[in-house]
All heavy atoms as a GROMACS GRO file, in nm:
protein
  610
    1MET      N    1  -0.466   1.596  -0.878
    1MET     CA    2  -0.396   1.504  -0.788
    1MET      C    3  -0.260   1.472  -0.848
    1MET      O    4  -0.249   1.435  -0.964
    1MET     CB    5  -0.479   1.378  -0.770
    1MET     CG    6  -0.411   1.275  -0.684
    1MET     SD    7  -0.519   1.145  -0.627
    1MET     CE    8  -0.519   1.036  -0.767
    2ASN      N    9  -0.155   1.485  -0.770
    2ASN     CA   10  -0.020   1.454  -0.813
    2ASN      C   11   0.010   1.307  -0.776
    2ASN      O   12   0.035   1.275  -0.661
    2ASN     CB   13   0.077   1.549  -0.744
    2ASN     CG   14   0.220   1.527  -0.790
    2ASN    OD1   15   0.255   1.425  -0.846
    2ASN    ND2   16   0.303   1.626  -0.762
    3VAL      N   17   0.008   1.220  -0.875
    3VAL     CA   18   0.023   1.076  -0.852
    3VAL      C   19   0.160   1.044  -0.792
    3VAL      O   20   0.170   0.963  -0.700
    3VAL     CB   21   0.000   0.998  -0.983
    3VAL    CG1   22   0.025   0.850  -0.963
    3VAL    CG2   23  -0.140   1.023  -1.035
    4GLU      N   24   0.264   1.108  -0.843
    4GLU     CA   25   0.399   1.081  -0.791
    4GLU      C   26   0.407   1.114  -0.641
    4GLU      O   27   0.466   1.038  -0.564
    4GLU     CB   28   0.504   1.162  -0.868
    4GLU     CG   29   0.514   1.126  -1.014
    4GLU     CD   30   0.560   0.983  -1.038
    4GLU    OE1   31   0.640   0.931  -0.956
    4GLU    OE2   32   0.515   0.924  -1.137
    5HIS      N   33   0.346   1.225  -0.602
    5HIS     CA   34   0.346   1.264  -0.461
    5HIS      C   35   0.267   1.164  -0.377
    5HIS      O   36   0.310   1.126  -0.268
    5HIS     CB   37   0.288   1.405  -0.446
    5HIS     CG   38   0.282   1.453  -0.305
    5HIS    ND1   39   0.396   1.479  -0.231
    5HIS    CD2   40   0.177   1.478  -0.223
    5HIS    CE1   41   0.360   1.517  -0.109
    5HIS    NE2   42   0.228   1.517  -0.102
    6GLU      N   43   0.152   1.122  -0.429
    6GLU     CA   44   0.070   1.022  -0.358
    6GLU      C   45   0.148   0.892  -0.339
    6GLU      O   46   0.141   0.830  -0.232
    6GLU     CB   47  -0.058   0.993  -0.437
    6GLU     CG   48  -0.154   1.108  -0.442
    6GLU     CD   49  -0.249   1.111  -0.324
    6GLU    OE1   50  -0.295   1.005  -0.283
    6GLU    OE2   51  -0.275   1.222  -0.275
    7ILE      N   52   0.222   0.851  -0.441
    7ILE     CA   53   0.300   0.727  -0.431
    7ILE      C   54   0.410   0.742  -0.327
    7ILE      O   55   0.435   0.650  -0.248
    7ILE     CB   56   0.356   0.686  -0.569
    7ILE    CG1   57   0.240   0.643  -0.660
    7ILE    CG2   58   0.460   0.576  -0.556
    7ILE    CD1   59   0.279   0.618  -0.804
    8GLN      N   60   0.475   0.857  -0.322
    8GLN     CA   61   0.578   0.881  -0.220
    8GLN      C   62   0.517   0.873  -0.081
    8GLN      O   63   0.577   0.815   0.010
    8GLN     CB   64   0.644   1.017  -0.241
    8GLN     CG   65   0.737   1.022  -0.359
    8GLN     CD   66   0.794   1.162  -0.380
    8GLN    OE1   67   0.752   1.260  -0.318
    8GLN    NE2   68   0.891   1.172  -0.469
    9LEU      N   69   0.400   0.932  -0.062
    9LEU     CA   70   0.332   0.924   0.068
    9LEU      C   71   0.297   0.779   0.102
    9LEU      O   72   0.312   0.736   0.216
    9LEU     CB   73   0.205   1.009   0.067
    9LEU     CG   74   0.223   1.160   0.060
    9LEU    CD1   75   0.087   1.229   0.044
    9LEU    CD2   76   0.294   1.211   0.183
   10LEU      N   77   0.253   0.704   0.003
   10LEU     CA   78   0.218   0.563   0.023
   10LEU      C   79   0.338   0.483   0.070
   10LEU      O   80   0.330   0.406   0.166
   10LEU     CB   81   0.161   0.504  -0.106
   10LEU     CG   82   0.129   0.355  -0.102
   10LEU    CD1   83   0.018   0.326  -0.003
   10LEU    CD2   84   0.093   0.305  -0.241
   11VAL      N   85   0.451   0.501   0.005
   11VAL     CA   86   0.574   0.431   0.044
   11VAL      C   87   0.611   0.466   0.188
   11VAL      O   88   0.649   0.379   0.267
   11VAL     CB   89   0.690   0.461  -0.055
   11VAL    CG1   90   0.823   0.410  -0.002
   11VAL    CG2   91   0.660   0.400  -0.191
   12GLY      N   92   0.597   0.592   0.225
   12GLY     CA   93   0.625   0.634   0.362
   12GLY      C   94   0.534   0.566   0.462
   12GLY      O   95   0.578   0.523   0.570
   13GLU      N   96   0.406   0.552   0.427
   13GLU     CA   97   0.311   0.488   0.518
   13GLU      C   98   0.336   0.338   0.527
   13GLU      O   99   0.322   0.279   0.634
   13GLU     CB  100   0.167   0.517   0.474
   13GLU     CG  101   0.126   0.661   0.493
   13GLU     CD  102   0.148   0.709   0.636
   13GLU    OE1  103   0.090   0.651   0.729
   13GLU    OE2  104   0.224   0.806   0.655
   14ILE      N  105   0.374   0.275   0.418
   14ILE     CA  106   0.408   0.133   0.423
   14ILE      C  107   0.530   0.113   0.512
   14ILE      O  108   0.535   0.020   0.592
   14ILE     CB  109   0.432   0.075   0.282
   14ILE    CG1  110   0.300   0.077   0.203
   14ILE    CG2  111   0.489  -0.067   0.289
   14ILE    CD1  112   0.314   0.041   0.055
   15ASN      N  113   0.629   0.200   0.500
   15ASN     CA  114   0.747   0.192   0.587
   15ASN      C  115   0.709   0.213   0.734
   15ASN      O  116   0.762   0.146   0.822
   15ASN     CB  117   0.853   0.294   0.546
   15ASN     CG  118   0.935   0.246   0.429
   15ASN    OD1  119   0.979   0.132   0.425
   15ASN    ND2  120   0.955   0.333   0.332
   16ARG      N  121   0.617   0.304   0.760
   16ARG     CA  122   0.575   0.332   0.898
   16ARG      C  123   0.501   0.214   0.959
   16ARG      O  124   0.525   0.177   1.074
   16ARG     CB  125   0.486   0.458   0.900
   16ARG     CG  126   0.434   0.494   1.039
   16ARG     CD  127   0.351   0.622   1.037
   16ARG     NE  128   0.224   0.609   0.967
   16ARG     CZ  129   0.111   0.567   1.025
   16ARG    NH1  130   0.109   0.532   1.153
   16ARG    NH2  131  -0.001   0.561   0.955
   17LEU      N  132   0.411   0.155   0.884
   17LEU     CA  133   0.324   0.050   0.937
   17LEU      C  134   0.378  -0.090   0.916
   17LEU      O  135   0.335  -0.183   0.984
   17LEU     CB  136   0.186   0.059   0.870
   17LEU     CG  137   0.106   0.185   0.898
   17LEU    CD1  138  -0.013   0.194   0.803
   17LEU    CD2  139   0.062   0.188   1.042
   18GLY      N  140   0.469  -0.106   0.823
   18GLY     CA  141   0.514  -0.239   0.785
   18GLY      C  142   0.629  -0.293   0.866
   18GLY      O  143   0.683  -0.227   0.954
   19THR      N  144   0.664  -0.416   0.832
   19THR     CA  145   0.778  -0.484   0.893
   19THR      C  146   0.862  -0.544   0.782
   19THR      O  147   0.813  -0.564   0.670
   19THR     CB  148   0.732  -0.596   0.988
   19THR    OG1  149   0.650  -0.688   0.915
   19THR    CG2  150   0.654  -0.541   1.106
   20GLU      N  151   0.985  -0.576   0.814
   20GLU     CA  152   1.073  -0.637   0.715
   20GLU      C  153   1.041  -0.785   0.704
   20GLU      O  154   1.036  -0.857   0.803
   20GLU     CB  155   1.219  -0.617   0.756
   20GLU     CG  156   1.317  -0.658   0.648
   20GLU     CD  157   1.459  -0.622   0.683
   20GLU    OE1  158   1.482  -0.507   0.723
   20GLU    OE2  159   1.545  -0.711   0.670
   21GLY      N  160   1.017  -0.828   0.581
   21GLY     CA  161   0.985  -0.968   0.556
   21GLY      C  162   1.111  -1.053   0.546
   21GLY      O  163   1.223  -1.002   0.552
   22ALA      N  164   1.092  -1.181   0.526
   22ALA     CA  165   1.204  -1.275   0.514
   22ALA      C  166   1.294  -1.240   0.394
   22ALA      O  167   1.414  -1.267   0.398
   22ALA     CB  168   1.151  -1.417   0.499
   23ASP      N  169   1.235  -1.178   0.292
   23ASP     CA  170   1.312  -1.140   0.173
   23ASP      C  171   1.381  -1.004   0.189
   23ASP      O  172   1.446  -0.956   0.097
   23ASP     CB  173   1.222  -1.140   0.050
   23ASP     CG  174   1.104  -1.044   0.064
   23ASP    OD1  175   1.093  -0.976   0.168
   23ASP    OD2  176   1.023  -1.039  -0.029
   24GLY      N  177   1.368  -0.941   0.305
   24GLY     CA  178   1.433  -0.813   0.331
   24GLY      C  179   1.352  -0.693   0.285
   24GLY      O  180   1.394  -0.580   0.306
   25LYS      N  181   1.236  -0.716   0.224
   25LYS     CA  182   1.152  -0.607   0.176
   25LYS      C  183   1.051  -0.568   0.285
   25LYS      O  184   1.001  -0.654   0.356
   25LYS     CB  185   1.076  -0.648   0.050
   25LYS     CG  186   1.168  -0.678  -0.067
   25LYS     CD  187   1.089  -0.726  -0.185
   25LYS     CE  188   1.182  -0.761  -0.300
   25LYS     NZ  189   1.110  -0.825  -0.410
   26VAL      N  190   1.022  -0.440   0.296
   26VAL     CA  191   0.921  -0.394   0.390
   26VAL      C  192   0.784  -0.430   0.335
   26VAL      O  193   0.756  -0.409   0.217
   26VAL     CB  194   0.932  -0.242   0.414
   26VAL    CG1  195   0.821  -0.194   0.506
   26VAL    CG2  196   1.068  -0.207   0.472
   27GLN      N  197   0.702  -0.488   0.421
   27GLN     CA  198   0.568  -0.528   0.377
   27GLN      C  199   0.463  -0.501   0.482
   27GLN      O  200   0.495  -0.492   0.600
   27GLN     CB  201   0.568  -0.676   0.338
   27GLN     CG  202   0.618  -0.768   0.446
   27GLN     CD  203   0.643  -0.909   0.395
   27GLN    OE1  204   0.669  -0.929   0.276
   27GLN    NE2  205   0.633  -1.006   0.483
   28VAL      N  206   0.340  -0.488   0.436
   28VAL     CA  207   0.227  -0.458   0.523
   28VAL      C  208   0.104  -0.522   0.460
   28VAL      O  209   0.100  -0.542   0.338
   28VAL     CB  210   0.209  -0.305   0.541
   28VAL    CG1  211   0.168  -0.238   0.412
   28VAL    CG2  212   0.113  -0.272   0.653
   29THR      N  213   0.004  -0.554   0.539
   29THR     CA  214  -0.119  -0.608   0.481
   29THR      C  215  -0.210  -0.493   0.437
   29THR      O  216  -0.204  -0.383   0.493
   29THR     CB  217  -0.195  -0.698   0.580
   29THR    OG1  218  -0.236  -0.620   0.692
   29THR    CG2  219  -0.111  -0.817   0.623
   30PHE      N  220  -0.294  -0.522   0.340
   30PHE     CA  221  -0.389  -0.423   0.291
   30PHE      C  222  -0.481  -0.377   0.404
   30PHE      O  223  -0.510  -0.258   0.417
   30PHE     CB  224  -0.471  -0.480   0.175
   30PHE     CG  225  -0.578  -0.388   0.126
   30PHE    CD1  226  -0.545  -0.268   0.066
   30PHE    CD2  227  -0.711  -0.420   0.141
   30PHE    CE1  228  -0.645  -0.181   0.021
   30PHE    CE2  229  -0.811  -0.335   0.097
   30PHE     CZ  230  -0.778  -0.215   0.037
   31GLY      N  231  -0.524  -0.469   0.489
   31GLY     CA  232  -0.613  -0.435   0.599
   31GLY      C  233  -0.550  -0.335   0.695
   31GLY      O  234  -0.616  -0.242   0.742
   32THR      N  235  -0.421  -0.353   0.722
   32THR     CA  236  -0.349  -0.260   0.811
   32THR      C  237  -0.347  -0.121   0.751
   32THR      O  238  -0.373  -0.022   0.819
   32THR     CB  239  -0.206  -0.310   0.837
   32THR    OG1  240  -0.212  -0.439   0.898
   32THR    CG2  241  -0.130  -0.215   0.927
   33LEU      N  242  -0.316  -0.112   0.622
   33LEU     CA  243  -0.314   0.019   0.555
   33LEU      C  244  -0.453   0.081   0.551
   33LEU      O  245  -0.471   0.198   0.584
   33LEU     CB  246  -0.266   0.002   0.410
   33LEU     CG  247  -0.120   0.020   0.377
   33LEU    CD1  248  -0.099   0.002   0.228
   33LEU    CD2  249  -0.066   0.152   0.423
   34PHE      N  250  -0.550   0.001   0.510
   34PHE     CA  251  -0.685   0.053   0.490
   34PHE      C  252  -0.748   0.100   0.620
   34PHE      O  253  -0.820   0.201   0.622
   34PHE     CB  254  -0.774  -0.055   0.426
   34PHE     CG  255  -0.904  -0.001   0.376
   34PHE    CD1  256  -0.914   0.047   0.246
   34PHE    CD2  257  -1.016   0.003   0.456
   34PHE    CE1  258  -1.033   0.098   0.199
   34PHE    CE2  259  -1.137   0.054   0.410
   34PHE     CZ  260  -1.144   0.102   0.280
   35ASN      N  261  -0.720   0.032   0.730
   35ASN     CA  262  -0.783   0.065   0.858
   35ASN      C  263  -0.705   0.166   0.942
   35ASN      O  264  -0.751   0.205   1.049
   35ASN     CB  265  -0.806  -0.064   0.939
   35ASN     CG  266  -0.909  -0.153   0.872
   35ASN    OD1  267  -1.012  -0.108   0.828
   35ASN    ND2  268  -0.877  -0.281   0.864
   36ASP      N  269  -0.588   0.209   0.894
   36ASP     CA  270  -0.508   0.307   0.967
   36ASP      C  271  -0.570   0.446   0.953
   36ASP      O  272  -0.601   0.491   0.841
   36ASP     CB  273  -0.364   0.307   0.915
   36ASP     CG  274  -0.277   0.404   0.992
   36ASP    OD1  275  -0.246   0.374   1.108
   36ASP    OD2  276  -0.243   0.509   0.935
   37GLU      N  277  -0.591   0.513   1.064
   37GLU     CA  278  -0.656   0.645   1.063
   37GLU      C  279  -0.575   0.748   0.986
   37GLU      O  280  -0.631   0.829   0.911
   37GLU     CB  281  -0.679   0.693   1.207
   37GLU     CG  282  -0.765   0.816   1.214
   37GLU     CD  283  -0.800   0.854   1.357
   37GLU    OE1  284  -0.818   0.764   1.440
   37GLU    OE2  285  -0.806   0.975   1.382
   38LYS      N  286  -0.443   0.746   1.001
   38LYS     CA  287  -0.360   0.844   0.931
   38LYS      C  288  -0.369   0.823   0.779
   38LYS      O  289  -0.381   0.919   0.704
   38LYS     CB  290  -0.214   0.833   0.978
   38LYS     CG  291  -0.124   0.938   0.916
   38LYS     CD  292   0.016   0.934   0.972
   38LYS     CE  293   0.104   1.038   0.904
   38LYS     NZ  294   0.245   1.021   0.936
   39CYS      N  295  -0.365   0.698   0.735
   39CYS     CA  296  -0.378   0.668   0.592
   39CYS      C  297  -0.514   0.713   0.540
   39CYS      O  298  -0.524   0.766   0.429
   39CYS     CB  299  -0.360   0.519   0.565
   39CYS     SG  300  -0.190   0.464   0.574
   40ALA      N  301  -0.618   0.692   0.619
   40ALA     CA  302  -0.752   0.734   0.577
   40ALA      C  303  -0.759   0.884   0.556
   40ALA      O  304  -0.830   0.932   0.466
   40ALA     CB  305  -0.854   0.691   0.682
   41ASN      N  306  -0.683   0.960   0.634
   41ASN     CA  307  -0.682   1.105   0.620
   41ASN      C  308  -0.595   1.153   0.505
   41ASN      O  309  -0.618   1.260   0.450
   41ASN     CB  310  -0.636   1.171   0.750
   41ASN     CG  311  -0.737   1.157   0.861
   41ASN    OD1  312  -0.857   1.151   0.837
   41ASN    ND2  313  -0.689   1.149   0.984
   42ILE      N  314  -0.494   1.074   0.468
   42ILE     CA  315  -0.401   1.113   0.362
   42ILE      C  316  -0.456   1.080   0.224
   42ILE      O  317  -0.452   1.162   0.133
   42ILE     CB  318  -0.264   1.044   0.380
   42ILE    CG1  319  -0.194   1.094   0.505
   42ILE    CG2  320  -0.175   1.067   0.258
   42ILE    CD1  321  -0.067   1.019   0.538
   43PHE      N  322  -0.508   0.960   0.208
   43PHE     CA  323  -0.544   0.909   0.075
   43PHE      C  324  -0.694   0.912   0.052
   43PHE      O  325  -0.769   0.848   0.124
   43PHE     CB  326  -0.492   0.765   0.057
   43PHE     CG  327  -0.344   0.751   0.076
   43PHE    CD1  328  -0.293   0.693   0.190
   43PHE    CD2  329  -0.256   0.799  -0.019
   43PHE    CE1  330  -0.157   0.681   0.209
   43PHE    CE2  331  -0.119   0.787  -0.002
   43PHE     CZ  332  -0.070   0.729   0.113
   44GLU      N  333  -0.734   0.986  -0.052
   44GLU     CA  334  -0.874   0.987  -0.091
   44GLU      C  335  -0.909   0.856  -0.160
   44GLU      O  336  -1.020   0.807  -0.147
   44GLU     CB  337  -0.902   1.104  -0.185
   44GLU     CG  338  -0.898   1.238  -0.116
   44GLU     CD  339  -0.931   1.350  -0.213
   44GLU    OE1  340  -1.010   1.328  -0.307
   44GLU    OE2  341  -0.876   1.459  -0.194
   45ALA      N  342  -0.815   0.803  -0.235
   45ALA     CA  343  -0.838   0.680  -0.311
   45ALA      C  344  -0.719   0.587  -0.291
   45ALA      O  345  -0.634   0.576  -0.379
   45ALA     CB  346  -0.859   0.712  -0.457
   46LEU      N  347  -0.713   0.522  -0.176
   46LEU     CA  348  -0.600   0.434  -0.145
   46LEU      C  349  -0.582   0.326  -0.251
   46LEU      O  350  -0.470   0.300  -0.296
   46LEU     CB  351  -0.620   0.370  -0.007
   46LEU     CG  352  -0.513   0.269   0.036
   46LEU    CD1  353  -0.376   0.333   0.043
   46LEU    CD2  354  -0.551   0.206   0.170
   47VAL      N  355  -0.691   0.262  -0.292
   47VAL     CA  356  -0.681   0.154  -0.390
   47VAL      C  357  -0.624   0.206  -0.522
   47VAL      O  358  -0.541   0.140  -0.584
   47VAL     CB  359  -0.818   0.086  -0.410
   47VAL    CG1  360  -0.814  -0.014  -0.523
   47VAL    CG2  361  -0.862   0.018  -0.281
   48GLY      N  362  -0.665   0.324  -0.564
   48GLY     CA  363  -0.612   0.383  -0.687
   48GLY      C  364  -0.464   0.413  -0.676
   48GLY      O  365  -0.388   0.391  -0.771
   49THR      N  366  -0.422   0.462  -0.561
   49THR     CA  367  -0.280   0.492  -0.540
   49THR      C  368  -0.200   0.362  -0.539
   49THR      O  369  -0.090   0.356  -0.597
   49THR     CB  370  -0.259   0.568  -0.407
   49THR    OG1  371  -0.339   0.687  -0.410
   49THR    CG2  372  -0.113   0.606  -0.387
   50LEU      N  373  -0.253   0.257  -0.477
   50LEU     CA  374  -0.186   0.127  -0.478
   50LEU      C  375  -0.170   0.075  -0.621
   50LEU      O  376  -0.063   0.027  -0.658
   50LEU     CB  377  -0.264   0.025  -0.394
   50LEU     CG  378  -0.257   0.043  -0.243
   50LEU    CD1  379  -0.363  -0.041  -0.174
   50LEU    CD2  380  -0.119   0.006  -0.191
   51ARG      N  381  -0.275   0.085  -0.701
   51ARG     CA  382  -0.269   0.037  -0.839
   51ARG      C  383  -0.166   0.116  -0.920
   51ARG      O  384  -0.092   0.060  -1.001
   51ARG     CB  385  -0.406   0.044  -0.905
   51ARG     CG  386  -0.500  -0.059  -0.846
   51ARG     CD  387  -0.632  -0.062  -0.916
   51ARG     NE  388  -0.614  -0.121  -1.048
   51ARG     CZ  389  -0.702  -0.112  -1.146
   51ARG    NH1  390  -0.814  -0.046  -1.128
   51ARG    NH2  391  -0.680  -0.170  -1.262
   52ALA      N  392  -0.161   0.249  -0.900
   52ALA     CA  393  -0.064   0.331  -0.973
   52ALA      C  394   0.079   0.293  -0.934
   52ALA      O  395   0.167   0.283  -1.019
   52ALA     CB  396  -0.089   0.479  -0.944
   53ALA      N  397   0.102   0.271  -0.804
   53ALA     CA  398   0.236   0.233  -0.757
   53ALA      C  399   0.274   0.094  -0.809
   53ALA      O  400   0.390   0.069  -0.842
   53ALA     CB  401   0.240   0.235  -0.604
   54LYS      N  402   0.177   0.005  -0.819
   54LYS     CA  403   0.205  -0.129  -0.872
   54LYS      C  404   0.241  -0.121  -1.021
   54LYS      O  405   0.335  -0.186  -1.066
   54LYS     CB  406   0.084  -0.220  -0.851
   54LYS     CG  407   0.109  -0.362  -0.896
   54LYS     CD  408  -0.007  -0.452  -0.866
   54LYS     CE  409   0.025  -0.595  -0.910
   54LYS     NZ  410  -0.083  -0.687  -0.881
   55ARG      N  411   0.168  -0.040  -1.098
   55ARG     CA  412   0.198  -0.023  -1.241
   55ARG      C  413   0.338   0.032  -1.262
   55ARG      O  414   0.404  -0.001  -1.360
   55ARG     CB  415   0.096   0.070  -1.306
   55ARG     CG  416  -0.032   0.003  -1.347
   55ARG     CD  417  -0.114   0.091  -1.441
   55ARG     NE  418  -0.147   0.220  -1.385
   55ARG     CZ  419  -0.254   0.248  -1.313
   55ARG    NH1  420  -0.341   0.154  -1.287
   55ARG    NH2  421  -0.276   0.370  -1.268
   56LYS      N  422   0.384   0.118  -1.170
   56LYS     CA  423   0.518   0.176  -1.180
   56LYS      C  424   0.625   0.085  -1.118
   56LYS      O  425   0.741   0.122  -1.109
   56LYS     CB  426   0.521   0.314  -1.114
   56LYS     CG  427   0.437   0.416  -1.188
   56LYS     CD  428   0.442   0.550  -1.118
   56LYS     CE  429   0.365   0.654  -1.194
   56LYS     NZ  430   0.432   0.700  -1.315
   57LYS      N  431   0.583  -0.034  -1.071
   57LYS     CA  432   0.672  -0.135  -1.013
   57LYS      C  433   0.746  -0.083  -0.889
   57LYS      O  434   0.862  -0.114  -0.866
   57LYS     CB  435   0.769  -0.189  -1.117
   57LYS     CG  436   0.696  -0.253  -1.234
   57LYS     CD  437   0.787  -0.332  -1.320
   57LYS     CE  438   0.722  -0.393  -1.442
   57LYS     NZ  439   0.590  -0.441  -1.438
   58ILE      N  440   0.674  -0.004  -0.807
   58ILE     CA  441   0.728   0.046  -0.681
   58ILE      C  442   0.687  -0.047  -0.568
   58ILE      O  443   0.761  -0.066  -0.472
   58ILE     CB  444   0.681   0.191  -0.657
   58ILE    CG1  445   0.743   0.281  -0.765
   58ILE    CG2  446   0.716   0.239  -0.517
   58ILE    CD1  447   0.686   0.420  -0.771
   59ILE      N  448   0.569  -0.105  -0.580
   59ILE     CA  449   0.519  -0.202  -0.483
   59ILE      C  450   0.470  -0.326  -0.558
   59ILE      O  451   0.453  -0.322  -0.681
   59ILE     CB  452   0.405  -0.147  -0.396
   59ILE    CG1  453   0.283  -0.112  -0.483
   59ILE    CG2  454   0.452  -0.027  -0.314
   59ILE    CD1  455   0.157  -0.083  -0.404
   60SER      N  456   0.447  -0.434  -0.483
   60SER     CA  457   0.387  -0.552  -0.544
   60SER      C  458   0.286  -0.613  -0.447
   60SER      O  459   0.299  -0.600  -0.326
   60SER     CB  460   0.494  -0.655  -0.581
   60SER     OG  461   0.551  -0.710  -0.465
   61TYR      N  462   0.186  -0.677  -0.505
   61TYR     CA  463   0.086  -0.753  -0.429
   61TYR      C  464   0.013  -0.844  -0.526
   61TYR      O  465   0.014  -0.821  -0.648
   61TYR     CB  466  -0.012  -0.662  -0.354
   61TYR     CG  467  -0.086  -0.561  -0.439
   61TYR    CD1  468  -0.205  -0.595  -0.503
   61TYR    CD2  469  -0.039  -0.432  -0.453
   61TYR    CE1  470  -0.273  -0.503  -0.580
   61TYR    CE2  471  -0.107  -0.339  -0.530
   61TYR     CZ  472  -0.225  -0.375  -0.593
   61TYR     OH  473  -0.292  -0.284  -0.668
   62GLU      N  474  -0.048  -0.948  -0.474
   62GLU     CA  475  -0.123  -1.043  -0.556
   62GLU      C  476  -0.254  -0.982  -0.599
   62GLU      O  477  -0.321  -0.916  -0.520
   62GLU     CB  478  -0.149  -1.172  -0.478
   62GLU     CG  479  -0.025  -1.256  -0.453
   62GLU     CD  480   0.034  -1.314  -0.580
   62GLU    OE1  481  -0.041  -1.360  -0.667
   62GLU    OE2  482   0.158  -1.311  -0.592
   63GLY      N  483  -0.293  -1.006  -0.723
   63GLY     CA  484  -0.421  -0.959  -0.773
   63GLY      C  485  -0.412  -0.821  -0.834
   63GLY      O  486  -0.305  -0.761  -0.841
   64GLU      N  487  -0.527  -0.774  -0.879
   64GLU     CA  488  -0.534  -0.642  -0.943
   64GLU      C  489  -0.605  -0.540  -0.856
   64GLU      O  490  -0.556  -0.432  -0.834
   64GLU     CB  491  -0.607  -0.654  -1.077
   64GLU     CG  492  -0.526  -0.722  -1.185
   64GLU     CD  493  -0.398  -0.647  -1.218
   64GLU    OE1  494  -0.402  -0.524  -1.235
   64GLU    OE2  495  -0.293  -0.712  -1.225
   65LEU      N  496  -0.724  -0.578  -0.807
   65LEU     CA  497  -0.807  -0.485  -0.731
   65LEU      C  498  -0.821  -0.536  -0.588
   65LEU      O  499  -0.857  -0.651  -0.567
   65LEU     CB  500  -0.945  -0.475  -0.797
   65LEU     CG  501  -1.046  -0.384  -0.730
   65LEU    CD1  502  -0.998  -0.238  -0.738
   65LEU    CD2  503  -1.182  -0.398  -0.795
   66LEU      N  504  -0.792  -0.451  -0.491
   66LEU     CA  505  -0.804  -0.490  -0.350
   66LEU      C  506  -0.930  -0.428  -0.292
   66LEU      O  507  -0.958  -0.310  -0.311
   66LEU     CB  508  -0.681  -0.441  -0.272
   66LEU     CG  509  -0.547  -0.498  -0.318
   66LEU    CD1  510  -0.433  -0.435  -0.239
   66LEU    CD2  511  -0.545  -0.649  -0.303
   67LEU      N  512  -1.007  -0.511  -0.222
   67LEU     CA  513  -1.131  -0.467  -0.160
   67LEU      C  514  -1.125  -0.488  -0.010
   67LEU      O  515  -1.076  -0.591   0.037
   67LEU     CB  516  -1.249  -0.546  -0.217
   67LEU     CG  517  -1.270  -0.538  -0.369
   67LEU    CD1  518  -1.376  -0.636  -0.413
   67LEU    CD2  519  -1.306  -0.396  -0.409
   68GLN      N  520  -1.178  -0.391   0.064
   68GLN     CA  521  -1.179  -0.400   0.211
   68GLN      C  522  -1.255  -0.525   0.253
   68GLN      O  523  -1.358  -0.560   0.198
   68GLN     CB  524  -1.243  -0.277   0.272
   68GLN     CG  525  -1.245  -0.282   0.423
   68GLN     CD  526  -1.329  -0.173   0.485
   68GLN    OE1  527  -1.410  -0.110   0.418
   68GLN    NE2  528  -1.311  -0.153   0.612
   69GLY      N  529  -1.202  -0.592   0.354
   69GLY     CA  530  -1.265  -0.713   0.406
   69GLY      C  531  -1.218  -0.836   0.331
   69GLY      O  532  -1.154  -0.924   0.388
   70VAL      N  533  -1.244  -0.842   0.202
   70VAL     CA  534  -1.209  -0.958   0.121
   70VAL      C  535  -1.058  -0.976   0.110
   70VAL      O  536  -1.007  -1.088   0.116
   70VAL     CB  537  -1.269  -0.944  -0.022
   70VAL    CG1  538  -1.230  -1.061  -0.111
   70VAL    CG2  539  -1.420  -0.930  -0.014
   71HIS      N  540  -0.984  -0.866   0.096
   71HIS     CA  541  -0.840  -0.872   0.071
   71HIS      C  542  -0.757  -0.814   0.186
   71HIS      O  543  -0.642  -0.776   0.165
   71HIS     CB  544  -0.806  -0.798  -0.059
   71HIS     CG  545  -0.871  -0.859  -0.179
   71HIS    ND1  546  -0.970  -0.795  -0.250
   71HIS    CD2  547  -0.852  -0.979  -0.239
   71HIS    CE1  548  -1.010  -0.874  -0.349
   71HIS    NE2  549  -0.940  -0.986  -0.344
   72ASP      N  550  -0.811  -0.810   0.307
   72ASP     CA  551  -0.739  -0.751   0.420
   72ASP      C  552  -0.606  -0.819   0.448
   72ASP      O  553  -0.514  -0.756   0.500
   72ASP     CB  554  -0.826  -0.754   0.546
   72ASP     CG  555  -0.931  -0.644   0.546
   72ASP    OD1  556  -0.930  -0.558   0.455
   72ASP    OD2  557  -1.014  -0.644   0.640
   73LYS      N  558  -0.591  -0.947   0.414
   73LYS     CA  559  -0.468  -1.020   0.447
   73LYS      C  560  -0.368  -1.023   0.331
   73LYS      O  561  -0.262  -1.083   0.342
   73LYS     CB  562  -0.502  -1.161   0.491
   73LYS     CG  563  -0.578  -1.158   0.622
   73LYS     CD  564  -0.605  -1.293   0.677
   73LYS     CE  565  -0.684  -1.273   0.807
   73LYS     NZ  566  -0.709  -1.390   0.879
   74VAL      N  567  -0.398  -0.956   0.222
   74VAL     CA  568  -0.306  -0.948   0.109
   74VAL      C  569  -0.185  -0.866   0.149
   74VAL      O  570  -0.197  -0.757   0.203
   74VAL     CB  571  -0.374  -0.887  -0.015
   74VAL    CG1  572  -0.273  -0.861  -0.127
   74VAL    CG2  573  -0.486  -0.978  -0.064
   75VAL      N  574  -0.066  -0.922   0.124
   75VAL     CA  575   0.060  -0.856   0.162
   75VAL      C  576   0.105  -0.763   0.050
   75VAL      O  577   0.111  -0.803  -0.068
   75VAL     CB  578   0.168  -0.960   0.194
   75VAL    CG1  579   0.302  -0.892   0.222
   75VAL    CG2  580   0.125  -1.046   0.313
   76ILE      N  581   0.138  -0.640   0.087
   76ILE     CA  582   0.189  -0.540  -0.006
   76ILE      C  583   0.336  -0.518   0.030
   76ILE      O  584   0.368  -0.490   0.144
   76ILE     CB  585   0.112  -0.407   0.007
   76ILE    CG1  586  -0.037  -0.432  -0.023
   76ILE    CG2  587   0.171  -0.300  -0.083
   76ILE    CD1  588  -0.126  -0.318   0.020
   77SER      N  589   0.425  -0.533  -0.070
   77SER     CA  590   0.569  -0.519  -0.046
   77SER      C  591   0.626  -0.405  -0.128
   77SER      O  592   0.585  -0.384  -0.243
   77SER     CB  593   0.643  -0.648  -0.086
   77SER     OG  594   0.598  -0.757  -0.013
   78ILE      N  595   0.723  -0.335  -0.071
   78ILE     CA  596   0.797  -0.232  -0.145
   78ILE      C  597   0.907  -0.302  -0.223
   78ILE      O  598   0.980  -0.384  -0.168
   78ILE     CB  599   0.857  -0.128  -0.049
   78ILE    CG1  600   0.747  -0.056   0.028
   78ILE    CG2  601   0.943  -0.027  -0.128
   78ILE    CD1  602   0.798   0.041   0.133
   79LEU      N  603   0.917  -0.272  -0.351
   79LEU     CA  604   1.018  -0.336  -0.436
   79LEU      C  605   1.150  -0.263  -0.436
   79LEU      O  606   1.196  -0.185  -0.392
   79LEU     CB  607   0.970  -0.346  -0.581
   79LEU     CG  608   0.846  -0.432  -0.599
   79LEU    CD1  609   0.802  -0.428  -0.746
   79LEU    CD2  610   0.874  -0.575  -0.559
   0.00000   0.00000   0.00000
């Protein structure tokens, strides 16, 4: 798995599904990403890709591990 490529795809999907926040950054909720059919087909491990992108400071969100249902309203922003 090419992590850099996965992160690029993730940023593209956040841009596709997200909206511009008050701070000017594109953002989307975890639930929107997780429940999107196209994202489900692209990412085998969405949570892992999110964590890798966060470690590289490409995106930001509260917490460390996002779980479906529990964290659906967590906002993910592109930095």
